[in-house]
C-alpha positions in Angstrom: 119.4 106.9 94.4 118.9 103.3 95.3 115.1 102.6 95.7 113.1 99.7 97.0 109.4 99.3 96.1 107.7 96.6 98.3 104.1 95.7 97.6 101.3 93.4 98.6 98.6 92.5 96.2 95.5 90.4 96.2 94.5 90.4 92.5 97.5 92.0 90.7 96.5 95.6 90.4 99.1 96.8 92.9 101.8 94.9 91.0 101.0 96.9 87.9 101.0 100.1 89.8 104.4 99.3 91.4 105.8 98.6 87.9 104.6 101.9 86.6 106.2 103.7 89.6 109.4 101.8 88.8 109.4 103.1 85.2 108.9 106.7 86.3 111.6 106.5 88.9 114.0 104.8 86.5 113.3 107.5 84.0 114.5 110.0 86.6 117.8 108.0 87.1 116.8 106.0 90.2 118.2 102.5 90.7 114.9 100.6 91.5 114.2 97.1 92.8 110.5 96.0 93.0 109.5 93.2 95.4 106.3 91.3 95.9 106.2 90.9 99.7 104.5 87.6 99.4 107.2 86.1 97.2 110.4 87.6 98.6 111.4 88.6 102.1 113.6 91.7 102.5 116.1 91.2 105.3 118.1 94.4 105.0 116.8 97.9 104.1 120.0 99.7 104.9 121.3 99.7 101.2 118.3 101.7 100.1 118.0 105.5 100.1 114.2 105.5 99.4 111.6 102.8 100.3 108.1 102.8 99.0 105.5 100.4 100.5 102.2 99.8 98.8 99.3 97.5 99.2 95.9 96.6 97.8 93.1 97.5 100.2 90.1 95.4 101.1 87.7 96.5 103.8 90.1 99.2 104.9 93.0 96.8 105.4 96.3 96.3 103.7 97.5 92.9 102.7 99.2 91.0 105.6 102.6 90.9 103.8 102.7 94.7 103.4 101.7 95.2 107.0 104.4 92.7 108.2 107.1 94.5 106.2 
């Protein structure tokens, strides 16, 4: 299953969490791509069977990049 993990992070913790999720999914046979929404823009989600979006939270708000995605 082709999987996309898109995350936004302020201090790096969400990046580490995304990488851990990637390892678990790869161990289950998933084809996983991890993207920092601040560094790379995803133009097409159609190739993916599963999309996971995560974000750091500050004052009950996601990062802008994750929200924009």
